[in-house]
N, C-alpha and C positions, 0 to 999 in steps of 0.2 A: 172532182174524186175518185166519187164512185164509178161514173162514167168512163173515166181511163182506165179503171179496173175492168169495169165489165166488156172495154173494148180489147181486153188482152193485153196491154201494155206493161210486158216486162221482159225480160232477158234472162235465160238461161244459156251459161254458157260451161262447157265438159269440155275437157283434153285429157290425152292420152298418148301411150307411145306404143307405136307400131314397130315392131322389131322384124326382118327378115334373115333369118339364118343362113349362110353359106358359106363352105367349105373355101378358102384362096391358097394358092401356091405361095412359098418362102418368097417369091422374086415378084410378087404381084405388089405395085403401088397400090395402097391403099386408099383411102378419100381422107385419111387419117393423116395423111404424109409422109408417110412411112414406110416403108417391107420389114415383114416377119424375119428375112433374115439380116438387113441393116440393124434391127433392134439387137438382135441373137450377138452379131459381131460387135458391139455398141458394149456390152455387158459382161467384162473382162472379171476372172479370178483374183480375188484381193484376200487380203488379209484382215481383220477386225479384233478389236478387244469387246468383247463382251462382257456382262455382269453378271453372276449367280444370284442367287438368294442370299448367301453367306455376304455379299457385298464384294468376294473375290474377282478378279480379272481374268478370262479366260480368252487367250489368243485362239481367235477362228478363222480356216480355211474357208471361203465360200464362193461358190462355182455355180452355173448352172451350161446345161449343155441342151442340146434339140433332143426333144424323146418321140416317145414314137406317136404316130397319129396325126390328120390332117389339122390347120389353124381354124378356126371358126372366126368369121366376123360376123356380127348381128349389125346390120345397119338399119338404125331408126330412125323413124321420123315424127313430129308430135303434130296429131292430128288435133287439131279445135275446132267445134262444132259448135254454132249459137244459132238460140232458137227463140223467137222472142217478134215483138214488134208488133203494129196497131192491126186491127182485123184480123183477116184469116191468120195464122201462125208462119211464118216465115223460117226458112231454114239453110244455114249457110256452112260451109265447110272450107277450114281454110288450111294448107298446109305450110309449118312454119317450122322456125328452129330453136329450140332450146335447147341449154346444157345440161338438163334433168334427161335428158333423152336422145343423149350422144351414144356413136356408134362403140361398140367394144370388138375388142380380138383377144381368143384365147389362145394358147399357144402349149402343146403338150411338151414340157421340160423335164430334165435331171436334175433335181437340185442335191447338192454335197455340201454337206457341215463336215468338217471336223478339225478336231483339236483333244485337248487332253482329259478323256471321261464323256466325249462328244463324237456319234459317229452316225451322220443321217446320209443316207442314200437312197434315192428313189424316186417314183416318181412325183410330178407337180404341175402346178398348172401358172403358165405367168399371165396374166390379165392388167389392162388398162384401165385406169377409173375414166368412164365415161363420163363423171360430174366433175372431177379436175383439171383445170384448167393449166394446169402446169406441164407443159410438154417434158418427155421422157420420163414420166413416174409411172412405172410396173410394179405390181405386186405378183411373189411366186407363192404360192401355197401351197405346202406338203401335209398330208394328213397320217400322221407318224405310224409305222407300222414297230411296233414294241418288240415282235419277234426279233428283228434286224436293227431297228435303231435304237441308238444309246446316249441318253440324254439324263443332264443330274434329277435325282433323285427331289422332289420336293419334300415339305417339311412334315406334312401329312402323310407320307407312306410315298411307296412303288406308284409310278403313273399307271393307269390301266388306259387311258387314251390320251390324245393329246393333237395338236400341228404344229408345222413351222411356218412361220411368215417372213417373208424379206420382202421390203420395199427396195426397189433401185430408183434413185432420180440422178438423172445426168450419169447414167452408165455407172454410179457409182450406190454403193450399198448405204443406204440414207437413212434403214428402220429394219430390226431382226427383230422378232420373240419367238421366243418356243414356252406355247403355253400347254399345260399337262392337266388332265384331273386325275386325281390320285384314288385312294383305294378307298380312302371315306369320303369322297366324293366333294373334297375341295379342289376347288380351281386354280391355280398356284402359275406364276410367271418364269420360268426355272433358268433361263438366259434371256437377255435387255439388252439390246444396244441400239444410240441413237447419234446420228452423226450431227455436230454443232458446228 
């Protein structure tokens, strides 16, 4: 056993993701199997019934349109290096597929949410979830601008910051959350929706 240790019989495996970020035109067919234009065409405006903090139903019209700026793709690959063996150390490197190293696309969009007591309009970012195997799942995220965006008040006072998050699945709104930080530092979800 000691002789084996002295000879250096061990294996060290190290993996990491390497990403190459590049701009892509909306009509380029990506390795992900779609074009940016096709995704935007599939996501149509729709009305949902969200719930506020009091449990009241809030009808919301939700839509996204293409925003300004280029679409970006992270072409990501898993690199695995294995070091070890008998005698002098040996090193081998593999390039492999790994779901945690999935390609990602980010597209500037404009998110619009309107309803009674709700008006959110402005730049947002649409992105896929590389680790999620469900095809057609995209998330739209907007940091609220509370000088122009109107959302329901939290239980702990007026909102000082927040974000709107809309998840689309198979072109329909699957989940929506509007999270805010109030004047006293509380974090609250003031609007919520999930399709069942």
